[in-house]
Every structure is written in structure tokens, then in C-alpha cells.
C-alpha positions, 0 to 999 in steps of 0.5 A: 512516484508520479501523480499528485497527492489528492488526499490524506486520511488519518486512520483510527489506528494511527496510520495515514492513508494517502490517496494519489491521483495518477490519472493522465490524458490518453487522447484528446477527449479520453483519460485514464483515471488511476488512483494509488492508495498507500499507507506506511507501516512501521516495522515494530519488534513487538509484532514478532514472536522472535527477534530474528523474525523482526531482524530479517524483516527489517533487513529486507524492507527497512524500518517500514513497509507500504500497503499499496493498492491501485484502482484504475479505469481506462478510456474514460470520457473527459466528461465522466472523469470526475464521476469515475474518480469519485466512484473509485475513491468511494468504492475503496473507502467503503470496502477497504478503509475499514480493514486498514483502520483495524487496530491489528492491521499494522501487525498483521501486514508486517507479519504477512511480509515476514511470511512472504520472505519465508515462503519466497526467499528467492525474491529477497536473496539480494537483501540478506545473507542466508547464513546470517539467520 
């Protein structure tokens, strides 16, 4: 992953949110301000009603999945870069961080990944053998 780890925030549900600064200069006096917000969610068998659902999810994604969200602004004056950076981070932390901090977020996110496997199996054909389920 390109970028620099800007900050890590421990969440009340045991997860840790990483904020990666992926901003880059795009001209002499212009910057693309970009931040990646990322958290790792372990896939826990207790999240699933059926052991086969856990196994299928783990076979596709491995032992964990990632929530990732990118916020960016292009063609930002270098003079405004810090202000825009703080604004993007503030917007994310005020609007999304409470959701990520919920106690049930890891379970719901893992289950949403399982539902995606079931709804869109063609996306994951290389990850598992259809006959093994």
C-alpha cells in the first residue's frame, strides 16, 4: 500500500482504525489530498449461524476482511492542503467512526461479506470449489 500511516485510533469494540495519508503533489502548487481509512476485522466462527458459512467466508477472504473507505479532493492548492486534510478526517470521524465503533459492526461486516459471496459467486469462483460446499 502506498502512503504514510497518519494515525491509528483504537475503537471501543476492539478494532483499530488506521488512517493512511496517500496525498501526492500533482503540480507545482497543487496537491491531490487523499486518505484511506482502514480497519481489519477477524472472521470469527461465532458470527455465523452455520459452520459452512464461516468456512466459505474464510476460504474466500482468509482469516480476516478489511473495511476500507477513501476520501479525496483533487487539485487542492498547497496552501489549503492542511485545511482540506483536517476537514476530510473530521468528516469521516464524525460521520462514520460511530458506526465502525458499534459492538456489532465486526459481525455485521463479516456477514455482509458472506452475503456478497452468495449473491455474486462469479466474483469468487477462483477462491473456492463450488462442489465443496
